[in-house]
C-alpha positions in Angstrom: 69.6 91.8 124.3 66.7 90.6 122.2 63.2 92.2 122.2 60.1 90.1 122.8 59.5 89.5 119.1 63.1 88.6 118.4 63.0 86.2 121.4 59.8 84.6 120.3 61.1 84.1 116.7 64.4 82.8 118.0 62.7 80.3 120.4 60.4 79.1 117.6 63.3 78.7 115.1 65.2 76.6 117.7 62.2 74.6 118.8 61.4 73.4 115.3 65.0 73.2 114.0 64.0 75.5 111.2 67.6 76.5 110.2 71.0 74.9 110.4 74.3 76.7 110.9 75.4 78.5 107.7 72.0 78.2 106.0 71.0 80.7 103.5 67.4 81.8 104.0 65.3 83.4 101.3 62.4 85.4 102.7 59.4 86.0 100.4 58.7 89.7 100.9 55.5 91.2 99.7 56.2 94.7 100.9 53.5 94.3 103.5 53.9 94.7 107.3 54.2 91.0 108.1 56.9 90.1 105.6 58.9 93.3 106.3 58.8 92.5 110.0 60.0 89.0 109.3 63.0 90.3 107.3 63.9 92.8 110.0 63.7 90.2 112.8 65.6 87.5 110.9 68.3 90.1 110.0 68.7 90.9 113.7 69.1 87.2 114.4 71.5 86.4 111.6 74.6 86.3 113.8 73.0 84.4 116.7 71.5 81.8 114.3 74.6 81.7 112.0 72.5 82.2 108.9 72.5 84.6 105.9 69.3 86.0 104.5 68.1 87.5 101.3 64.6 88.5 100.2 62.6 87.8 97.1 59.7 89.8 95.7 57.4 88.7 92.9 55.6 91.5 91.0 52.9 89.9 89.0 52.2 93.2 87.2 48.4 93.0 87.8 48.1 95.7 90.4 49.7 98.6 88.5 51.3 101.4 90.5 50.4 99.8 93.9 52.5 96.7 92.9 55.4 98.9 91.9 55.2 100.7 95.3 55.3 97.3 97.1 58.3 96.2 95.0 60.2 99.4 95.5 59.5 99.4 99.2 60.8 95.8 99.6 63.9 96.7 97.5 64.6 99.7 99.7 64.4 97.7 102.9 66.7 95.1 101.5 69.2 97.8 100.5 68.9 99.4 103.9 69.7 96.1 105.6 72.4 95.2 103.1 70.8 91.9 102.1 70.4 90.5 98.6 67.1 91.3 96.8 65.7 89.1 94.1 
């Protein structure tokens, strides 16, 4: 059974025909709460939507240690969810 957020995302994806069956979806992941939540929700919907996801993070190198923490956080989440990280 889907939770409220998953149901809302699923309904929106279907309403706007955002993905087709067997699509590969690359999620831009900053390491912040919004993009992390999106990755978790899309991962939970992969089977229902018949999609595969991966995530991409761009470290511009202009925020020093904070940027490295964001990148490492995003990478850990991808590893935890067993999805490709770019």
